MMTF fields as JSON, N, C-alpha, C and O atoms, coordinates in Angstrom:
{
  "mmtfVersion": "1.0.0",
  "mmtfProducer": "UNKNOWN",
  "numBonds": 519,
  "numAtoms": 520,
  "numGroups": 130,
  "numChains": 1,
  "numModels": 1,
  "chainsPerModel": [1],
  "groupsPerChain": [130],
  "chainIdList": ["A"],
  "bondAtomList": [4, 2, 8, 6, 12, 10, 16, 14, 20, 18, 24, 22, 28, 26, 32, 30, 36, 34, 40, 38, 44, 42, 48, 46, 52, 50, 56, 54, 60, 58, 64, 62, 68, 66, 72, 70, 76, 74, 80, 78, 84, 82, 88, 86, 92, 90, 96, 94, 100, 98, 104, 102, 108, 106, 112, 110, 116, 114, 120, 118, 124, 122, 128, 126, 132, 130, 136, 134, 140, 138, 144, 142, 148, 146, 152, 150, 156, 154, 160, 158, 164, 162, 168, 166, 172, 170, 176, 174, 180, 178, 184, 182, 188, 186, 192, 190, 196, 194, 200, 198, 204, 202, 208, 206, 212, 210, 216, 214, 220, 218, 224, 222, 228, 226, 232, 230, 236, 234, 240, 238, 244, 242, 248, 246, 252, 250, 256, 254, 260, 258, 264, 262, 268, 266, 272, 270, 276, 274, 280, 278, 284, 282, 288, 286, 292, 290, 296, 294, 300, 298, 304, 302, 308, 306, 312, 310, 316, 314, 320, 318, 324, 322, 328, 326, 332, 330, 336, 334, 340, 338, 344, 342, 348, 346, 352, 350, 356, 354, 360, 358, 364, 362, 368, 366, 372, 370, 376, 374, 380, 378, 384, 382, 388, 386, 392, 390, 396, 394, 400, 398, 404, 402, 408, 406, 412, 410, 416, 414, 420, 418, 424, 422, 428, 426, 432, 430, 436, 434, 440, 438, 444, 442, 448, 446, 452, 450, 456, 454, 460, 458, 464, 462, 468, 466, 472, 470, 476, 474, 480, 478, 484, 482, 488, 486, 492, 490, 496, 494, 500, 498, 504, 502, 508, 506, 512, 510, 516, 514],
  "bondOrderList": [1, 1, 1, 1, 1, 1, 1, 1, 1, 1, 1, 1, 1, 1, 1, 1, 1, 1, 1, 1, 1, 1, 1, 1, 1, 1, 1, 1, 1, 1, 1, 1, 1, 1, 1, 1, 1, 1, 1, 1, 1, 1, 1, 1, 1, 1, 1, 1, 1, 1, 1, 1, 1, 1, 1, 1, 1, 1, 1, 1, 1, 1, 1, 1, 1, 1, 1, 1, 1, 1, 1, 1, 1, 1, 1, 1, 1, 1, 1, 1, 1, 1, 1, 1, 1, 1, 1, 1, 1, 1, 1, 1, 1, 1, 1, 1, 1, 1, 1, 1, 1, 1, 1, 1, 1, 1, 1, 1, 1, 1, 1, 1, 1, 1, 1, 1, 1, 1, 1, 1, 1, 1, 1, 1, 1, 1, 1, 1, 1],
  "groupList": [{"groupName": "MET", "atomNameList": ["N", "CA", "C", "O"], "elementList": ["N", "C", "C", "O"], "formalChargeList": [0, 0, 0, 0], "bondAtomList": [1, 0, 2, 1, 3, 2], "bondOrderList": [1, 1, 2], "singleLetterCode": "M", "chemCompType": "L-PEPTIDE LINKING"}, {"groupName": "ASP", "atomNameList": ["N", "CA", "C", "O"], "elementList": ["N", "C", "C", "O"], "formalChargeList": [0, 0, 0, 0], "bondAtomList": [1, 0, 2, 1, 3, 2], "bondOrderList": [1, 1, 2], "singleLetterCode": "D", "chemCompType": "L-PEPTIDE LINKING"}, {"groupName": "ILE", "atomNameList": ["N", "CA", "C", "O"], "elementList": ["N", "C", "C", "O"], "formalChargeList": [0, 0, 0, 0], "bondAtomList": [1, 0, 2, 1, 3, 2], "bondOrderList": [1, 1, 2], "singleLetterCode": "I", "chemCompType": "L-PEPTIDE LINKING"}, {"groupName": "ALA", "atomNameList": ["N", "CA", "C", "O"], "elementList": ["N", "C", "C", "O"], "formalChargeList": [0, 0, 0, 0], "bondAtomList": [1, 0, 2, 1, 3, 2], "bondOrderList": [1, 1, 2], "singleLetterCode": "A", "chemCompType": "L-PEPTIDE LINKING"}, {"groupName": "LYS", "atomNameList": ["N", "CA", "C", "O"], "elementList": ["N", "C", "C", "O"], "formalChargeList": [0, 0, 0, 0], "bondAtomList": [1, 0, 2, 1, 3, 2], "bondOrderList": [1, 1, 2], "singleLetterCode": "K", "chemCompType": "L-PEPTIDE LINKING"}, {"groupName": "LEU", "atomNameList": ["N", "CA", "C", "O"], "elementList": ["N", "C", "C", "O"], "formalChargeList": [0, 0, 0, 0], "bondAtomList": [1, 0, 2, 1, 3, 2], "bondOrderList": [1, 1, 2], "singleLetterCode": "L", "chemCompType": "L-PEPTIDE LINKING"}, {"groupName": "GLY", "atomNameList": ["N", "CA", "C", "O"], "elementList": ["N", "C", "C", "O"], "formalChargeList": [0, 0, 0, 0], "bondAtomList": [1, 0, 2, 1, 3, 2], "bondOrderList": [1, 1, 2], "singleLetterCode": "G", "chemCompType": "PEPTIDE LINKING"}, {"groupName": "TYR", "atomNameList": ["N", "CA", "C", "O"], "elementList": ["N", "C", "C", "O"], "formalChargeList": [0, 0, 0, 0], "bondAtomList": [1, 0, 2, 1, 3, 2], "bondOrderList": [1, 1, 2], "singleLetterCode": "Y", "chemCompType": "L-PEPTIDE LINKING"}, {"groupName": "PRO", "atomNameList": ["N", "CA", "C", "O"], "elementList": ["N", "C", "C", "O"], "formalChargeList": [0, 0, 0, 0], "bondAtomList": [1, 0, 2, 1, 3, 2], "bondOrderList": [1, 1, 2], "singleLetterCode": "P", "chemCompType": "L-PEPTIDE LINKING"}, {"groupName": "TRP", "atomNameList": ["N", "CA", "C", "O"], "elementList": ["N", "C", "C", "O"], "formalChargeList": [0, 0, 0, 0], "bondAtomList": [1, 0, 2, 1, 3, 2], "bondOrderList": [1, 1, 2], "singleLetterCode": "W", "chemCompType": "L-PEPTIDE LINKING"}, {"groupName": "VAL", "atomNameList": ["N", "CA", "C", "O"], "elementList": ["N", "C", "C", "O"], "formalChargeList": [0, 0, 0, 0], "bondAtomList": [1, 0, 2, 1, 3, 2], "bondOrderList": [1, 1, 2], "singleLetterCode": "V", "chemCompType": "L-PEPTIDE LINKING"}, {"groupName": "PHE", "atomNameList": ["N", "CA", "C", "O"], "elementList": ["N", "C", "C", "O"], "formalChargeList": [0, 0, 0, 0], "bondAtomList": [1, 0, 2, 1, 3, 2], "bondOrderList": [1, 1, 2], "singleLetterCode": "F", "chemCompType": "L-PEPTIDE LINKING"}, {"groupName": "SER", "atomNameList": ["N", "CA", "C", "O"], "elementList": ["N", "C", "C", "O"], "formalChargeList": [0, 0, 0, 0], "bondAtomList": [1, 0, 2, 1, 3, 2], "bondOrderList": [1, 1, 2], "singleLetterCode": "S", "chemCompType": "L-PEPTIDE LINKING"}, {"groupName": "ARG", "atomNameList": ["N", "CA", "C", "O"], "elementList": ["N", "C", "C", "O"], "formalChargeList": [0, 0, 0, 0], "bondAtomList": [1, 0, 2, 1, 3, 2], "bondOrderList": [1, 1, 2], "singleLetterCode": "R", "chemCompType": "L-PEPTIDE LINKING"}, {"groupName": "CYS", "atomNameList": ["N", "CA", "C", "O"], "elementList": ["N", "C", "C", "O"], "formalChargeList": [0, 0, 0, 0], "bondAtomList": [1, 0, 2, 1, 3, 2], "bondOrderList": [1, 1, 2], "singleLetterCode": "C", "chemCompType": "L-PEPTIDE LINKING"}, {"groupName": "ASN", "atomNameList": ["N", "CA", "C", "O"], "elementList": ["N", "C", "C", "O"], "formalChargeList": [0, 0, 0, 0], "bondAtomList": [1, 0, 2, 1, 3, 2], "bondOrderList": [1, 1, 2], "singleLetterCode": "N", "chemCompType": "L-PEPTIDE LINKING"}, {"groupName": "GLN", "atomNameList": ["N", "CA", "C", "O"], "elementList": ["N", "C", "C", "O"], "formalChargeList": [0, 0, 0, 0], "bondAtomList": [1, 0, 2, 1, 3, 2], "bondOrderList": [1, 1, 2], "singleLetterCode": "Q", "chemCompType": "L-PEPTIDE LINKING"}, {"groupName": "GLU", "atomNameList": ["N", "CA", "C", "O"], "elementList": ["N", "C", "C", "O"], "formalChargeList": [0, 0, 0, 0], "bondAtomList": [1, 0, 2, 1, 3, 2], "bondOrderList": [1, 1, 2], "singleLetterCode": "E", "chemCompType": "L-PEPTIDE LINKING"}, {"groupName": "THR", "atomNameList": ["N", "CA", "C", "O"], "elementList": ["N", "C", "C", "O"], "formalChargeList": [0, 0, 0, 0], "bondAtomList": [1, 0, 2, 1, 3, 2], "bondOrderList": [1, 1, 2], "singleLetterCode": "T", "chemCompType": "L-PEPTIDE LINKING"}, {"groupName": "HIS", "atomNameList": ["N", "CA", "C", "O"], "elementList": ["N", "C", "C", "O"], "formalChargeList": [0, 0, 0, 0], "bondAtomList": [1, 0, 2, 1, 3, 2], "bondOrderList": [1, 1, 2], "singleLetterCode": "H", "chemCompType": "L-PEPTIDE LINKING"}],
  "groupTypeList": [0, 1, 2, 3, 3, 4, 5, 1, 6, 7, 6, 4, 8, 3, 9, 2, 3, 10, 0, 10, 5, 6, 11, 2, 2, 11, 9, 8, 10, 6, 5, 3, 2, 5, 6, 7, 0, 2, 9, 12, 6, 13, 0, 6, 14, 9, 15, 4, 4, 16, 11, 6, 17, 11, 6, 4, 3, 13, 6, 13, 9, 7, 6, 10, 17, 13, 15, 12, 12, 6, 15, 12, 3, 11, 1, 17, 7, 4, 17, 17, 18, 5, 13, 13, 5, 17, 17, 17, 16, 16, 17, 11, 19, 1, 11, 5, 17, 13, 5, 13, 13, 3, 13, 1, 4, 3, 17, 11, 1, 16, 11, 0, 3, 17, 13, 13, 15, 13, 6, 8, 3, 8, 17, 17, 3, 16, 8, 16, 16, 6],
  "groupIdList": [1, 2, 3, 4, 5, 6, 7, 8, 9, 10, 11, 12, 13, 14, 15, 16, 17, 18, 19, 20, 21, 22, 23, 24, 25, 26, 27, 28, 29, 30, 31, 32, 33, 34, 35, 36, 37, 38, 39, 40, 41, 42, 43, 44, 45, 46, 47, 48, 49, 50, 51, 52, 53, 54, 55, 56, 57, 58, 59, 60, 61, 62, 63, 64, 65, 66, 67, 68, 69, 70, 71, 72, 73, 74, 75, 76, 77, 78, 79, 80, 81, 82, 83, 84, 85, 86, 87, 88, 89, 90, 91, 92, 93, 94, 95, 96, 97, 98, 99, 100, 101, 102, 103, 104, 105, 106, 107, 108, 109, 110, 111, 112, 113, 114, 115, 116, 117, 118, 119, 120, 121, 122, 123, 124, 125, 126, 127, 128, 129, 130],
  "secStructList": [7, 7, 1, 2, 2, 2, 2, 2, 2, 6, 7, 2, 2, 2, 2, 6, 2, 2, 2, 2, 2, 2, 2, 2, 2, 7, 4, 4, 4, 2, 2, 2, 2, 2, 2, 2, 2, 2, 2, 2, 2, 1, 1, 7, 1, 1, 7, 4, 4, 4, 1, 7, 1, 1, 1, 7, 7, 1, 1, 7, 5, 6, 6, 5, 7, 7, 7, 7, 7, 1, 7, 2, 2, 2, 2, 2, 2, 2, 2, 2, 2, 2, 2, 2, 2, 2, 2, 2, 2, 2, 2, 2, 2, 2, 2, 2, 2, 2, 2, 2, 2, 2, 2, 2, 2, 2, 2, 2, 2, 2, 2, 2, 2, 2, 2, 2, 2, 2, 7, 1, 7, 2, 2, 2, 2, 1, 7, 7, 7, 7],
  "xCoordList": [176.438, 175.406, 175.552, 176.059, 174.961, 175.241, 175.066, 174.855, 175.118, 175.495, 173.984, 173.506, 173.044, 171.986, 171.344, 171.278, 170.69, 170.209, 170.36, 169.417, 171.346, 172.22, 171.322, 170.749, 171.52, 170.616, 169.425, 168.661, 169.057, 167.432, 166.8, 165.999, 167.608, 167.474, 167.243, 166.467, 168.095, 167.935, 166.675, 166.173, 166.472, 165.089, 165.531, 166.71, 164.699, 164.483, 165.916, 166.808, 165.52, 166.565, 168.147, 168.784, 168.621, 169.881, 170.596, 171.664, 169.057, 169.72, 169.657, 170.833, 168.921, 168.96, 170.441, 171.078, 170.971, 172.068, 173.245, 174.084, 173.511, 174.34, 173.998, 174.23, 173.465, 172.998, 173.522, 174.25, 173.407, 173.849, 175.728, 176.581, 175.982, 177.637, 178.27, 179.421, 177.405, 178.127, 178.09, 178.939, 176.988, 177.28, 177.888, 178.126, 178.517, 179.149, 180.679, 181.425, 181.157, 182.36, 182.495, 183.503, 181.723, 182.145, 180.742, 180.278, 179.856, 178.524, 178.357, 177.529, 179.328, 178.926, 178.407, 177.665, 178.962, 178.776, 177.187, 176.42, 176.843, 175.467, 174.85, 173.916, 174.798, 173.924, 173.703, 172.595, 174.628, 174.57, 173.955, 173.595, 173.844, 173.208, 171.393, 170.326, 171.781, 170.104, 169.675, 168.627, 170.819, 169.431, 169.434, 168.498, 170.302, 170.309, 168.996, 168.39, 168.614, 167.565, 165.975, 164.84, 166.07, 164.733, 164.519, 163.789, 165.344, 165.507, 165.047, 164.303, 165.571, 165.205, 163.694, 162.98, 163.219, 161.95, 162.338, 161.557, 163.332, 163.578, 162.857, 161.75, 163.271, 163.051, 161.284, 160.827, 160.52, 159.667, 158.372, 158.45, 157.21, 156.037, 155.112, 154.016, 155.584, 154.437, 155.166, 156.251, 154.003, 154.526, 154.444, 153.528, 155.754, 155.577, 154.363, 153.687, 154.069, 153.246, 151.849, 150.889, 151.904, 149.982, 150.074, 148.949, 150.791, 150.642, 151.639, 152.842, 150.873, 151.436, 152.969, 153.483, 153.689, 154.339, 154.403, 153.537, 154.874, 155.237, 153.975, 153.948, 153.461, 152.729, 151.55, 151.034, 150.741, 149.504, 149.378, 150.129, 147.383, 146.733, 146.554, 146.348, 146.573, 145.708, 145.239, 145.589, 144.075, 142.633, 142.33, 141.631, 142.263, 142.117, 141.551, 141.912, 140.759, 140.702, 141.445, 141.27, 142.126, 142.925, 143.555, 143.819, 143.708, 144.665, 143.399, 143.691, 142.023, 141.47, 141.173, 140.606, 141.583, 141.116, 139.804, 138.868, 139.846, 137.967, 137.578, 137.06, 138.075, 137.762, 136.456, 135.961, 136.087, 134.694, 135.147, 135.917, 134.788, 133.874, 133.398, 133.98, 132.72, 132.128, 130.781, 129.926, 130.465, 128.794, 128.527, 128.96, 127.729, 127.497, 126.706, 126.964, 126.14, 125.311, 125.884, 125.677, 127.021, 128.639, 129.041, 129.189, 129.269, 130.211, 129.585, 130.055, 128.321, 127.674, 127.522, 127.786, 126.96, 127.262, 128.937, 129.284, 129.445, 130.792, 131.175, 131.565, 130.844, 131.383, 130.795, 131.477, 129.458, 128.394, 129.049, 129.266, 129.499, 129.913, 131.343, 131.914, 131.848, 134.09, 133.244, 133.857, 131.463, 131.969, 131.507, 131.992, 130.683, 130.306, 131.054, 130.703, 132.224, 133.313, 134.075, 134.368, 134.412, 134.673, 134.861, 135.834, 133.472, 132.342, 132.411, 132.622, 132.254, 132.391, 133.521, 133.557, 134.803, 136.339, 136.265, 136.295, 136.154, 136.089, 135.012, 135.286, 133.923, 133.409, 133.641, 132.88, 134.676, 135.242, 136.514, 136.564, 137.199, 138.384, 137.711, 138.502, 136.935, 135.738, 135.628, 135.669, 135.382, 134.893, 136.066, 135.867, 137.202, 138.867, 139.315, 139.762, 138.967, 139.497, 138.432, 139.07, 137.037, 136.325, 136.826, 136.915, 137.044, 137.387, 138.767, 138.992, 139.692, 140.948, 140.095, 139.812, 139.899, 139.871, 138.687, 138.542, 137.562, 137.392, 137.967, 137.612, 138.724, 140.417, 141.204, 141.591, 141.229, 142.335, 141.382, 141.846, 140.279, 138.936, 139.335, 139.787, 139.075, 139.023, 140.146, 140.213, 140.919, 142.355, 142.804, 143.383, 142.53, 142.848, 141.526, 141.962, 140.234, 139.65, 140.307, 140.448, 140.733, 140.856, 141.764, 141.56, 142.573, 144.333, 143.723, 144.034, 142.903, 142.781, 141.756, 141.502, 141.234, 140.139, 141.464, 141.532, 142.031, 143.285, 143.726, 143.744, 143.992, 144.832, 144.193, 144.72, 143.057, 141.705, 141.565, 141.341, 141.607, 141.651, 142.791, 142.967, 143.79, 145.495, 145.558, 146.107, 144.892, 144.78, 146.294, 147.35, 146.12, 147.518, 148.753, 148.727, 149.877, 151.602, 151.616, 151.105, 152.354, 153.124, 153.605, 153.315, 154.326, 154.879, 153.452, 153.145, 152.922, 151.577, 150.378, 149.868, 150.383, 149.799, 150.268, 149.69, 151.28, 151.984, 152.534, 153.341, 151.774, 152.566, 153.589, 153.797, 154.392, 155.919, 156.002, 155.694, 156.622, 157.427, 158.364, 158.949, 158.553, 159.588, 159.654, 160.536],
  "yCoordList": [88.717, 89.669, 90.853, 91.013, 92.346, 93.388, 93.787, 92.967, 95.258, 95.911, 96.151, 95.634, 96.774, 97.302, 96.272, 96.379, 94.878, 93.785, 93.293, 92.601, 93.447, 93.014, 93.719, 93.134, 95.566, 95.844, 95.903, 96.299, 95.644, 95.431, 94.364, 94.514, 93.324, 92.326, 92.478, 91.886, 93.369, 93.602, 95.035, 95.621, 95.249, 96.136, 97.952, 98.202, 98.801, 100.089, 100.66, 101.508, 99.799, 99.868, 100.001, 100.654, 99.254, 98.721, 100.358, 100.965, 100.44, 101.804, 102.522, 102.657, 103.134, 104.449, 104.186, 105.23, 103.167, 103.108, 103.327, 104.066, 102.657, 103.246, 104.482, 104.989, 104.817, 106.882, 107.343, 108.309, 106.913, 108.055, 107.626, 108.51, 106.567, 106.222, 106.959, 107.394, 107.019, 107.863, 109.667, 110.48, 109.88, 111.293, 111.729, 112.912, 110.086, 110.762, 110.583, 110.858, 109.861, 109.56, 110.571, 111.189, 111.201, 111.992, 112.446, 111.573, 114.073, 114.375, 113.724, 112.838, 114.304, 114.079, 113.02, 113.121, 111.6, 110.339, 110.133, 109.488, 110.756, 110.205, 110.764, 110.038, 112.019, 112.837, 111.886, 111.916, 111.135, 110.73, 109.145, 108.431, 108.684, 107.653, 108.087, 107.487, 109.38, 109.4, 110.218, 110.687, 110.106, 110.846, 109.779, 109.915, 108.24, 107.343, 106.55, 105.762, 106.889, 105.766, 107.144, 106.668, 108.036, 109.329, 108.101, 107.111, 108.523, 108.299, 107.082, 106.929, 106.028, 104.35, 104.191, 103.382, 105.141, 104.692, 103.731, 103.215, 103.654, 102.541, 103.863, 103.607, 104.702, 106.187, 105.786, 105.564, 105.876, 105.903, 105.388, 104.763, 105.059, 104.159, 103.958, 103.43, 104.427, 104.395, 103.101, 102.536, 102.904, 102.167, 103.406, 104.029, 103.27, 104.279, 104.077, 105.018, 102.793, 102.339, 102.869, 103.105, 102.981, 103.718, 104.593, 104.974, 105.503, 107.514, 107.634, 107.37, 108.094, 109.169, 109.947, 109.597, 110.726, 111.93, 112.698, 113.569, 112.752, 114.151, 112.903, 113.082, 112.166, 111.93, 112.048, 111.978, 112.244, 113.258, 111.337, 110.45, 111.539, 110.075, 110.524, 111.733, 109.38, 109.206, 108.563, 107.416, 109.134, 108.197, 108.018, 107.027, 108.218, 108.028, 108.776, 109.923, 108.814, 110.354, 109.491, 108.381, 110.366, 110.321, 108.743, 108.073, 108.364, 107.203, 105.626, 104.521, 106.077, 104.838, 104.308, 104.977, 103.14, 102.856, 102.954, 103.061, 102.902, 102.977, 101.429, 101.306, 100.516, 99.339, 98.792, 99.157, 97.861, 96.95, 95.884, 94.967, 96.034, 95.343, 94.457, 93.587, 93.961, 92.766, 93.327, 93.021, 94.044, 94.413, 96.04, 97.172, 95.521, 96.282, 97.828, 99.001, 97.513, 98.239, 99.865, 101.068, 98.546, 99.653, 100.248, 101.469, 99.659, 100.362, 101.85, 102.971, 101.251, 102.72, 103.786, 104.986, 102.992, 103.878, 105.035, 106.216, 103.73, 104.13, 105.787, 106.767, 105.586, 105.722, 107.779, 108.803, 107.581, 108.62, 109.115, 110.287, 108.954, 109.875, 110.231, 111.291, 109.205, 110.167, 111.011, 111.992, 110.659, 111.688, 113.301, 114.362, 113.283, 113.809, 115.123, 116.243, 114.216, 114.771, 115.674, 116.858, 114.676, 115.52, 116.934, 117.545, 117.249, 118.428, 119.224, 120.413, 118.818, 119.491, 120.145, 121.259, 119.401, 119.804, 121.262, 122.433, 120.677, 121.866, 123.118, 124.227, 123.088, 124.194, 124.614, 125.344, 124.089, 124.961, 125.777, 127.002, 125.131, 125.651, 126.769, 127.71, 126.942, 128.287, 128.941, 130.078, 128.844, 129.358, 130.156, 131.158, 129.733, 130.124, 131.475, 132.62, 130.708, 131.881, 133.307, 134.347, 133.442, 133.911, 134.927, 136.149, 134.407, 135.091, 136.025, 137.151, 135.086, 135.782, 137.21, 138.206, 137.142, 138.087, 139.314, 140.316, 138.604, 140.065, 140.405, 141.579, 140.206, 140.429, 141.775, 142.893, 141.131, 142.115, 143.118, 144.176, 142.839, 143.98, 145.104, 146.224, 144.568, 145.384, 146.057, 147.121, 145.614, 146.26, 147.422, 148.506, 147.042, 147.605, 148.765, 149.472, 149.093, 149.737, 150.634, 151.836, 150.058, 150.772, 151.668, 152.867, 151.349, 151.973, 153.031, 154.174, 152.858, 154.225, 155.321, 156.436, 154.727, 155.858, 156.593, 157.814, 156.055, 156.673, 157.689, 158.905, 157.229, 157.815, 159.398, 160.358, 159.106, 160.343, 160.975, 162.152, 160.588, 161.643, 162.268, 163.017, 161.564, 162.543, 163.939, 164.932, 163.971, 165.096, 165.069, 164.513, 165.618, 165.756, 166.202, 167.115, 165.529, 165.289, 166.889, 167.398, 167.651, 168.577, 169.329, 170.468, 168.34, 168.744, 169.037, 169.94, 168.265, 168.093, 169.89, 170.541, 169.995, 171.409, 172.741, 173.582, 172.529, 173.758, 173.371, 172.509, 174.361, 174.547, 174.667, 175.859, 173.924, 174.525, 175.395, 175.308, 176.641, 177.663, 177.441, 176.358, 178.028, 177.944, 178.892, 178.789],
  "zCoordList": [247.708, 248.027, 248.489, 249.599, 247.404, 247.951, 249.124, 250.018, 249.396, 250.933, 250.962, 251.973, 250.179, 249.873, 250.745, 251.97, 249.785, 249.998, 251.218, 251.603, 252.03, 252.947, 254.359, 255.278, 254.015, 255.236, 254.958, 255.838, 254.055, 253.311, 254.645, 255.568, 254.168, 255.149, 256.796, 257.547, 257.012, 258.792, 258.65, 259.609, 257.516, 257.452, 258.024, 258.273, 258.133, 258.325, 259.589, 259.555, 260.412, 261.625, 261.706, 262.533, 260.687, 260.401, 259.04, 258.967, 258.122, 257.397, 258.461, 258.797, 259.292, 259.8, 260.691, 260.831, 261.205, 261.894, 261.217, 261.731, 259.839, 258.633, 258.083, 256.985, 258.963, 258.337, 259.289, 259.058, 260.64, 261.971, 261.732, 261.814, 261.523, 261.811, 260.632, 260.579, 259.779, 258.626, 258.868, 258.502, 259.498, 260.074, 260.751, 260.997, 261.491, 262.609, 262.63, 263.569, 260.931, 260.228, 259.591, 259.934, 258.516, 258.065, 257.225, 256.492, 257.292, 257.797, 256.352, 256.139, 255.243, 253.753, 253.048, 252.071, 253.75, 253.955, 254.303, 253.588, 255.462, 256.146, 255.425, 255.083, 254.789, 253.84, 252.508, 251.974, 252.022, 250.565, 251.07, 250.134, 252.182, 252.437, 252.9, 252.775, 253.445, 253.579, 251.93, 251.488, 251.478, 250.255, 249.479, 248.692, 249.175, 248.688, 249.163, 248.437, 250.576, 251.24, 250.706, 250.727, 250.469, 250.743, 248.953, 248.989, 247.574, 246.624, 246.193, 245.224, 247.051, 246.661, 246.955, 246.364, 248.042, 248.907, 250.144, 250.943, 250.112, 251.373, 252.502, 252.975, 252.735, 253.856, 254.512, 255.633, 252.673, 253.331, 253.589, 252.531, 254.033, 254.679, 253.734, 253.927, 252.559, 251.335, 250.345, 250.478, 249.256, 248.214, 246.594, 246.057, 246.357, 245.032, 244.266, 243.849, 244.068, 242.994, 243.458, 242.725, 244.544, 244.813, 244.692, 244.366, 244.714, 245.008, 243.824, 243.842, 242.775, 241.837, 241.971, 243.033, 241.345, 241.424, 242.915, 242.838, 243.902, 244.712, 246.411, 247.629, 245.8, 246.385, 246.391, 247.506, 245.347, 244.882, 244.497, 244.09, 245.107, 244.352, 243.54, 243.429, 242.31, 241.053, 240.749, 240.475, 240.663, 240.922, 241.849, 241.639, 243.027, 244.067, 245.087, 244.826, 246.274, 246.934, 248.305, 248.808, 248.514, 249.886, 249.703, 250.701, 248.699, 248.795, 248.644, 248.186, 249.205, 248.699, 247.256, 246.392, 247.113, 245.504, 245.289, 246.081, 244.007, 243.764, 242.718, 241.608, 243.634, 242.68, 243.434, 244.5, 242.586, 243.476, 244.354, 244.068, 245.04, 246.798, 246.409, 247.056, 245.787, 245.161, 245.388, 244.557, 246.306, 246.149, 245.392, 245.607, 244.575, 243.775, 244.504, 244.234, 245.054, 246.385, 246.848, 246.692, 247.74, 248.494, 247.345, 247.397, 246.259, 245.327, 244.846, 244.65, 244.772, 243.812, 245.085, 245.0, 246.485, 247.549, 247.8, 247.838, 247.9, 247.694, 247.122, 247.758, 245.496, 244.232, 244.627, 244.624, 244.874, 245.19, 246.387, 246.075, 247.559, 248.601, 248.128, 248.385, 247.402, 247.129, 245.899, 245.477, 245.065, 243.816, 244.793, 244.402, 245.87, 246.502, 247.69, 248.063, 247.962, 248.489, 247.513, 247.681, 246.176, 245.691, 245.132, 244.691, 245.329, 244.565, 245.761, 245.521, 247.424, 248.518, 248.647, 249.169, 248.089, 248.514, 247.53, 247.908, 246.08, 244.784, 245.395, 244.936, 246.289, 246.15, 247.735, 248.37, 248.167, 249.409, 248.608, 248.495, 248.251, 247.379, 246.418, 246.357, 245.9, 245.405, 246.05, 245.58, 247.747, 248.747, 249.325, 250.011, 249.062, 249.848, 248.404, 248.472, 247.396, 246.396, 246.624, 246.788, 246.648, 246.854, 248.384, 248.268, 249.403, 250.527, 250.307, 250.75, 249.392, 249.164, 248.371, 249.036, 247.492, 246.386, 246.491, 245.79, 248.163, 248.779, 249.605, 249.708, 250.406, 251.305, 250.185, 250.525, 248.809, 248.61, 247.824, 247.4, 247.664, 247.101, 248.286, 248.045, 249.577, 250.896, 251.016, 251.63, 250.561, 251.703, 250.018, 250.092, 249.264, 248.069, 247.591, 246.682, 247.912, 248.503, 249.639, 249.416, 250.91, 251.875, 251.449, 251.64, 250.994, 250.029, 249.34, 249.675, 248.43, 247.297, 247.973, 247.519, 249.167, 250.277, 251.224, 251.367, 251.561, 252.161, 251.031, 251.217, 250.137, 249.218, 248.539, 247.976, 248.871, 247.77, 248.725, 248.442, 250.707, 251.867, 252.427, 253.388, 251.242, 252.15, 251.24, 251.717, 249.73, 249.304, 248.059, 248.36, 247.013, 246.16, 246.866, 247.69, 246.528, 246.919, 246.611, 245.614, 247.74, 247.851, 246.021, 245.655, 245.23, 243.926, 243.168, 242.389, 243.533, 242.648, 242.686, 241.774, 243.608, 244.457, 243.555, 242.866, 243.847, 242.849, 241.386, 241.039, 240.63, 239.482, 238.721, 238.494, 238.174, 237.934, 237.032, 235.843, 237.876, 237.264, 236.013, 236.037, 235.224, 234.184, 233.085, 232.233]
}
């Protein structure tokens, strides 16, 4: 039986204890154990197969799978609700983008107004004699 399988038998507390001991003995060992735990999925509380890369749900809304419950009326209601929530989320993101653009435009307009009110720069005010 290899070490990883033995530690898996004891669960997460065993992995954490080994990692802490690794940090106490020589910090790169603890760091290597922590990296292995994260890479192998032993540290996370989610199933890698349930979620796609970097924790983004694929074909799901916040991890809720879109499969049948056996009740067609409920499934239709659930699909409609999830579709509506996704539309509202997109509308909200669009609203935030419009707010950002309006703020940027207001700041730029303010900058241009201050620049116009400041007048010409000293070197622009007097023609060059040469």
